[in-house]
C-alpha positions in Angstrom: 88.3 104.1 125.4 89.7 105.1 128.9 88.3 108.8 128.2 85.4 107.3 127.2 85.0 104.9 130.9 85.5 108.3 133.0 82.3 109.8 131.6 80.1 106.9 132.6 78.7 106.3 135.9 79.3 103.0 137.7 75.6 102.6 137.1 75.7 102.7 133.6 78.0 99.9 133.0 75.5 97.2 133.4 73.4 98.7 130.7 76.1 98.2 128.4 77.4 94.8 128.9 79.4 95.1 125.5 81.3 98.1 126.8 85.3 98.1 126.2 84.6 94.6 123.7 86.6 94.2 120.6 85.1 91.4 118.2 86.3 90.7 114.8 84.0 91.8 112.1 83.3 90.0 108.7 86.5 91.1 106.9 89.9 89.8 107.9 91.4 92.1 109.8 88.7 94.1 110.6 88.0 94.8 114.7 85.1 96.2 116.1 85.4 98.2 119.5 82.5 99.5 122.1 82.7 102.6 123.7 80.2 105.0 124.8 80.2 108.9 125.5 77.1 109.6 127.2 75.7 106.2 128.9 72.9 106.2 127.3 73.7 104.0 124.3 77.2 102.8 122.8 79.8 104.3 120.5 80.8 101.6 118.5 84.2 101.5 116.2 85.5 99.7 113.2 88.8 99.4 112.0 89.2 97.9 108.5 92.4 97.6 106.9 92.1 96.7 103.2 95.7 96.5 101.2 97.6 99.8 102.4 94.5 102.0 103.8 92.7 101.7 106.7 89.3 102.9 107.2 87.2 103.7 109.9 83.5 103.6 110.9 82.0 105.1 113.9 78.3 105.0 114.9 75.8 106.2 117.8 73.5 103.3 118.6 70.9 101.7 121.3 72.1 98.4 123.0 69.0 96.4 121.7 70.3 97.7 118.1 71.9 95.4 115.9 74.3 97.6 115.4 77.1 95.3 114.3 75.2 93.5 111.5 74.9 97.4 109.8 78.6 97.8 110.2 79.1 94.4 108.9 77.1 94.7 105.8 78.7 98.0 105.1 82.2 96.9 105.4 81.4 93.6 103.5 81.1 95.8 100.3 83.6 98.6 100.8 86.3 98.5 98.2 89.3 100.7 97.0 88.6 103.2 94.5 91.5 104.9 92.4 91.7 109.1 93.3 90.2 109.8 89.9 87.8 106.7 89.4 84.2 107.2 88.8 82.4 104.1 89.7 79.2 103.4 87.2 77.2 101.6 89.8 75.0 103.7 92.6 76.9 103.7 96.0 78.7 106.5 98.0 82.1 107.3 97.6 85.2 108.1 100.1 88.6 109.1 100.2 90.0 105.9 98.7 87.0 103.7 99.0 83.7 103.2 97.3 80.4 101.4 98.8 78.1 99.9 96.2 74.3 100.3 97.7 71.3 101.8 97.0 69.9 102.8 100.3 66.1 104.2 100.3 67.0 106.9 102.1 70.5 109.1 102.1 72.1 111.9 103.1 75.6 113.0 102.3 77.6 116.4 103.3 80.7 117.9 102.5 82.9 121.0 103.4 85.1 122.8 101.7 88.3 124.8 102.5 90.0 127.0 99.9 93.9 127.0 100.0 94.0 131.1 98.6 91.1 131.8 100.7 91.4 129.9 104.2 88.6 131.9 106.1 86.5 131.0 103.2 84.0 127.5 103.9 82.0 126.4 101.4 79.2 123.7 102.3 76.8 121.1 100.3 74.3 119.1 102.1 72.3 117.2 99.8 69.7 114.2 100.6 66.7 112.4 99.1 63.5 113.3 99.7 61.1 110.1 100.7 57.0 110.5 101.0 56.7 114.3 101.7 59.0 117.8 101.8 60.1 118.3 105.3 59.1 122.5 104.9 55.3 121.6 104.2 53.3 122.9 101.5 54.0 126.9 102.5 58.0 126.9 103.0 59.6 130.3 104.4 61.7 131.8 102.1 65.0 132.1 103.5 64.9 135.9 104.5 61.9 134.8 107.1 64.1 131.8 108.2 67.0 134.3 109.2 64.7 136.8 110.1 63.0 134.6 112.7 66.5 133.1 114.1 67.7 136.6 114.6 65.0 137.8 116.5 64.6 134.4 118.4 68.3 135.2 119.9 67.5 138.6 120.2 69.2 139.8 117.4 66.6 141.6 115.3 68.4 144.9 115.2 71.6 143.7 114.1 69.6 141.7 111.3 67.8 145.1 110.4 71.6 146.3 109.4 72.6 143.4 107.0 73.1 144.2 103.9 71.3 142.1 101.1 73.7 141.7 98.2 71.4 139.5 96.3 68.1 137.5 96.7 65.6 135.9 94.2 64.7 132.7 92.8 67.5 130.8 91.5 67.6 128.1 88.6 70.9 125.6 89.3 70.8 122.8 87.0 68.1 121.0 87.7 67.2 122.4 91.0 64.7 125.4 91.4 65.4 127.1 94.8 66.2 130.6 96.4 69.2 132.2 96.5 70.6 134.6 99.3 73.6 136.5 99.9 74.4 138.5 102.8 77.0 140.9 104.3 76.4 140.5 108.0 77.1 143.4 110.5 79.9 143.0 113.2 78.4 142.4 116.4 80.4 142.1 119.9 83.0 139.9 119.4 81.9 138.6 115.8 83.5 140.6 112.8 81.2 141.4 109.8 81.2 138.4 107.4 79.3 137.0 104.2 76.6 134.7 104.4 75.5 133.0 101.0 72.9 130.4 101.1 70.9 128.5 98.1 68.5 126.3 98.9 66.2 123.9 96.7 63.4 121.5 98.3 63.9 119.2 95.6 60.8 116.4 94.6 59.2 113.8 96.3 60.4 110.3 95.4 63.0 111.4 93.1 66.6 110.1 93.4 67.4 112.6 90.8 66.1 115.6 92.8 67.2 115.6 96.0 66.9 118.4 98.5 69.6 120.6 98.2 71.5 123.3 100.6 74.3 125.2 99.8 76.2 127.3 102.4 79.4 130.2 101.8 80.5 131.9 105.1 83.9 134.1 105.5 86.0 135.2 108.1 85.8 131.4 109.5 88.5 130.4 112.4 88.4 127.2 113.7 84.8 126.3 111.9 83.1 129.5 113.6 82.4 132.1 111.1 82.7 136.0 111.3 85.8 135.1 114.1 87.8 136.9 110.9 88.1 139.8 108.9 87.1 138.8 105.6 89.9 138.2 103.0 87.6 138.9 100.2 85.6 141.9 99.0 81.9 141.5 98.2 82.2 141.3 94.7 85.1 138.5 95.1 82.6 136.6 97.2 79.5 136.6 94.7 82.2 135.8 92.3 83.4 132.8 94.0 80.3 132.0 94.7 78.8 131.7 91.8 81.7 129.7 90.3 81.1 127.1 93.0 77.7 126.3 92.5 77.6 125.9 89.2 80.1 123.4 89.0 77.3 121.3 91.0 75.3 118.9 89.0 73.9 115.3 89.1 76.1 112.5 88.2 75.8 111.3 84.6 76.2 107.8 83.5 79.1 108.6 81.0 81.0 110.7 84.1 82.0 106.9 85.1 85.5 106.1 84.0 85.8 104.4 81.3 87.3 100.4 82.2 90.0 100.9 79.8 91.3 104.0 81.9 91.5 102.2 85.5 91.7 98.7 87.0 89.8 97.8 90.1 92.7 98.0 92.8 94.1 94.7 94.3 92.8 93.4 97.5 89.3 95.1 96.5 86.4 92.8 98.1 83.3 92.0 96.9 80.7 89.7 99.2 78.7 86.8 97.6 75.9 88.0 95.6 77.8 90.8 94.4 78.6 91.7 90.6 82.7 90.8 89.9 84.2 94.2 89.1 87.5 93.1 87.7 88.3 89.6 86.0 91.3 87.8 88.0 92.1 85.7 91.0 90.0 86.3 93.9 90.2 84.6 97.5 87.1 84.2 99.8 87.7 84.9 103.3 88.3 82.3 105.8 91.0 79.6 106.5 89.2 76.1 106.0 89.2 74.2 102.6 87.2 74.7 100.1 85.8 72.7 96.9 88.0 75.0 94.6 90.4 75.9 97.2 90.7 79.2 98.5 91.0 81.0 95.4 88.8 81.0 92.3 88.9 82.8 88.6 86.1 84.9 88.3 85.1 87.2 85.2 83.8 90.6 85.5 80.4 90.9 85.4 79.6 87.4 87.1 77.7 86.9 90.2 80.3 86.3 92.9 80.0 82.8 93.9 79.1 81.1 97.4 82.1 79.2 98.8 81.2 75.3 99.3 83.0 74.6 102.1 84.2 70.7 102.2 82.5 68.5 105.0 84.5 65.2 106.3 85.0 62.9 104.2 82.7 60.3 105.9 80.6 57.0 104.4 77.5 59.4 104.4 79.1 61.8 102.2 80.5 59.4 100.0 77.1 57.5 99.7 75.3 60.7 99.0 78.3 62.6 97.0 77.4 65.5 99.8 80.6 67.5 99.5 80.1 70.2 101.4 77.8 73.3 102.4 77.3 76.7 100.5 78.6 79.6 102.8 78.3 83.4 101.9 81.7 84.5 101.9 83.5 87.8 101.1 86.2 87.9 97.8 89.2 89.6 97.7 91.3 90.5 94.3 94.4 88.9 94.5 96.1 89.4 91.1 94.8 90.7 87.5 94.2 88.3 84.6 93.3 89.7 80.7 89.9 88.7 79.6 91.5 87.2 76.5 93.4 84.5 78.8 90.6 82.9 80.7 89.9 80.4 78.2 88.4 77.0 79.7 92.2 75.9 78.8 93.2 78.2 81.4 95.8 76.7 84.1 93.6 76.4 87.3 97.4 76.2 89.3 98.4 79.7 87.8 99.2 82.6 88.2 98.9 82.8 92.2 98.9 78.9 93.2 95.8 78.6 94.3 95.0 76.1 96.8 94.9 72.5 95.1 91.6 70.9 95.9 90.9 69.0 99.2 89.6 65.3 98.6 
């Protein structure tokens, strides 16, 4: 935060009245911090502890945007995820966590380094098309794009010496696209390197056919390509490329982890209105008394309920039998219960000694 403060002018501070503020988020222990890197808007950070893990959200936003609402909306849905767990519902998987949501627009990127070939970088960029395809009705080929970029940078002569290892249309699973595999020549401080690419425009309004771009580079050092002599030959580069890209596919329903294999981790959280993923004892956020105490036995598949916050026990409440008001909350799993043990006769005081009802 102090480093960000050094970048701001004195005239920037009045335009960013929340700069330096720390506020509580929607989840227990969550802290939201307001900074700024350029004086134009906020750089907002959210630190969210769940179980033994700490999740960090970071968003850049203009001052008038309700960025806290966006952060809390995501944070309220975030739950822990086992390393080999594949959730059955739509959402976003992150390391150790899962956010069940289905946004109209989604974009995901991932970069992969190979232990055996540390100078090789493989990346995937995939996102939904909405009402149109970004390239328009007559998209340029990968060769045309590469040539134009080289000429714009004054490297037309260098591009002319590029070796084409492969260049054709290719069907990759559901994606029909174009593949280009090049070995670019050395130039000034850059060494020769491999530059492979596959691109598919996908389809309009089809979440199962998103736009897909796959990139493969060799000679990478500190995220910059062509800075090292490639550790692989042309034949090895093509073999690795084919092995990696043919492993990419759209997730199928039967890919989900069978329920018998994995349980939702303790401390997982689900907001009011969400679907309960695990039968067990769930505790609502907050410390004020509720009609059922702070803990409830909820079965998998049920909707997470509202909490009924108790009102003061006055004459009006007794006459109207109005014991409280419904409030949205976040429920946290605190203990498992086997499905065959959730009969109506189940002891409401076990196993985690839920809070008793308060009159």
